[in-house]
N, C-alpha and C positions, 0 to 999 in steps of 0.2 A: 631136486637132483634128477628126477624122472624127466622133467622138461628139458634139461640139458642133454640127456642121452638121446633125445629125439633128433638132435642135429648130427649130421654125418661128420662134420668137422670136429665136433666134440668127441665123438667115438674114436675118430682117427687120433686125436690128441691123447686120449686115455691109453689107447693101444701103444702109441708111440712112447708114452711115459713109462709103461711097463717094460717094453723092450729096451729102452734107454737105461732104465734102472738096473736091469739084469746085466747089460753090457758094461755100464760104468761101475757096477758093483765089483766085477772081476778086474777090469783094467785099472780102475782107480785104486784098488788095493795094492796092485803091483807098483803103481806110481808112488803111492804114499810110502810103501815099505822100502823101495829102492831110492826114495828121496829124489824123484824126478819131476817134482812140481814145477820148478823153474824151467826145465827143459820142455815140459808139456805146454807151459805158457808161451814159450817161444814158437813151438809148432802151431799152436792155436792162432797166434797173430800172423804167422807166415802163411797160413791157409788163405788169407785175404788176397794174397798174390794170385793164387789159383782162381779165385772167384773173378778177379779183374781180368785175367787172361781169357777165361771162359766167356765173359761178356764181350770182350773185344773181338774174339774170334768167332763168336756165334755158337759156342759150345755150351752144353749144360753146365752151369756154374759149379754144381756139386761134384760133377765128375772131374772137372779140371782142378777143383780145390783138393779132391782126394789125391790126385796124381802129384800135385805140387806139394802137398803136405807130407806125403810119404817120402818124396825126394828130399824135402827139407829135413825131415827126421833123420834120414840116412846121412845127409850132409852134416848135421849137428853131431851125430854119433861118430862119424869119421874124423871130423876136425877136432872134436874134444878129446880124441884118443891120440892125437899128434902131440909130441912133446913141445913143439914150438908155438902152440896156441892153447890158451886156457879155455875151460869149458864155458864160462860165462861170456867170453869174447865170441865164441862160435855161436852161442845162442843169440847174442845181440846182433850179429851180422845177419842171420837168417830172419830174425824177428823184424828188423827194420827193412830188410830187402823185400820181404813179402808185403809188408804194409805199403811201402813206396810203390811197388809194382802194381798192387791192387788199386791204389788211388789214381795213379797215372793212366792205367788201362781203362778204368771206369769213366774217367773224364774224357778220354780220347774215343770212346765208343760212339759211333755215329748214331744220332737220334736217341741217345740214352741219357736221361736225366738222373744223375746219381742219387739214389736214396740209401745212403750208407747206413742209416739207422737200422734198416731191416736186416742187414748182414751183421752189424755190430752187436745188436741187442736181441735179435731173433723174435720169432712169434710162433709159439707152439700150435696156434690155430691154423697156420698155413701148411701144416704137414699134409703131404699128398700120399696117394697110394704107392707111388714109386719110392718115396721116402721110407714108408713102412716096409716095403720089400727089401730095400737096402739094409735097414735096421734088422730085419728078421734074419737075413743071410749072415750078416756080420755077427749078430748075437749067437747064432747057431755055431758058426766057426769058432768064435771066441770061447763059448761054453764048452765045446768038445775039446778045444786045446787045453783049457784049464782042468777039465776032468781027467784027461789021459796023461797030462804032463805037469800036474800040480806040484809034485815033489821037486822036479827039475826047476820049475819056475821059482819055487820057494828058495832053493839053493842059490840060484842066480840073483834073486832079489836081496837076500840077506848076507850072503858071503860068496862072492864070485870066485875068490881065490880057492876056497874049499871046493867049489863046483869044478874048477879046472883040475884040481888034484884028483877028482873022481872020474876024470876023462870026459866031462861034459863039454860040448862045443859052445862055450859061453858066448863067443863073439856072434855066432849065428843066432843063438837064442835071443840075445840083446837086439839084434837087427830085426828079427821077427816081431818081438814085442814092441819095438819102436814103430813098425809098420801098423800094428794093431792099434797102438795109441793114436797115431795120426788119423787112421780111418774112423776110430771112435769119436775123435774130436769133430771131424767133418760131419759124421752122422748126427751129432748133437747140435750143430749150428742152427738148424731150423728152430730148435726149441729155445735155446738161451743165447745164441749169437756168439760172436768171436770174443767179446769182452768178458763174458760170464761163463764160457764153456768149461774152463778149468775148474770152476767151483763145483760143477756137477760131478767131477771126478775126484773131489777131495772131501767136501763137506759130509756126505753120507758115510764115508769111511772113517772120518774123524769122530763122527757121532757113534758109529759102531764100536770104535776103539775105546769108548768110555766104559763099555761093558765087557769087553774081551780083548785079549792080546794075541789070540790065535789067528794066523793068516786065513785059514779056511773060514773061521767064524766071522771075521771082519767082512770077508767077501760076501758071505750069505746074509749077514745082518744089514749090510749096506744096501741091499736090494730093496727091502721094505721101507727103509728110511728114505731112500731116493724116490721111491714111488709115492710115498706120502707127501714129500716135498713138492713133487711135480704136480700131483692132482690138487693139492692144497693151493699151490701157486696158480694153477689153471682156473680154479673156482674164484680165487681172489681177483685175478686179472679180468675174468669175465664180468663179474658184478660191479667192479669199480673202474672198468675201462682203462686199465693201465698196461704197460708192456709186460707180456707174460714171462719173458726171460728174467727180468728183475724181480717179478713176483715170486717165481719159483725159488730163486736163490734166497730171497727174503724169508719165505716160509721155512726153507731148509735150515737157515741160520737160527730162526726161532725154535725149531725142533731141536737143534743141537743145544741151545741154551736151556731149554726145558729139560732135556735128558741130563745135562750137566748138573742142573740144580737138583733134580731128583736123586742122582747118584751121590751128590755131596751130602744131602740130607740123610740118606741111608747110611753113609759112612759115619756121620756124626752120631747117629742113634746107636750104631754098633759099638762105637767107642764108649758111649755113655753106659 
């Protein structure tokens, strides 16, 4: 392990894993509690449109992806609240629109040979200083938001009608959270890619939910579970020369299965 830490890109990857685990711990708990997994999947795939536009226009792909993802999130939120369109239809429109724009723009970019796998599956070892800066700022903003508005976010996540009855501006809270979800997804693309990004926002939370049903506790417990999955996947990918995104999700699922097995054994012993 000491040998690994001597490399700058490994240190960047570990720091990025910690920041992403904190960020996803908070945002993922909101996603799971409010049952927005499918919507988040739509935003994740729509982000590819922003990457393609960035490549075509010569802009930083992550910046264009962030803008496109936030706009897509707002679009899904707005269309899904219209009475003449179902939520799954709105998700499908932005999901397929983003993917199609991304593919078209990447292939039309002069002198660019599309390597779609780097965007689809990610590589945690490619995290740069700018990526860490973006992750740090977003993690700080998200952390402060949850610390100061935890109760309001919980009301909106579990019972938006009750939140409205308490005078909470539910619509604006939902739009703000959708923006944070979109930015979190983009921030995690370097690590696990478009195809697997949503897993980082759900698996640690589901693992934490084995041991607690509290919103706050799930958010806090999801952080170490996410970090263990990221670092374990990083080491696994480094030594076996496999895609880091897939390795991270694989280790995270193994961790979930291990926790589920341990929990089941304890429950059986208690009954006996």
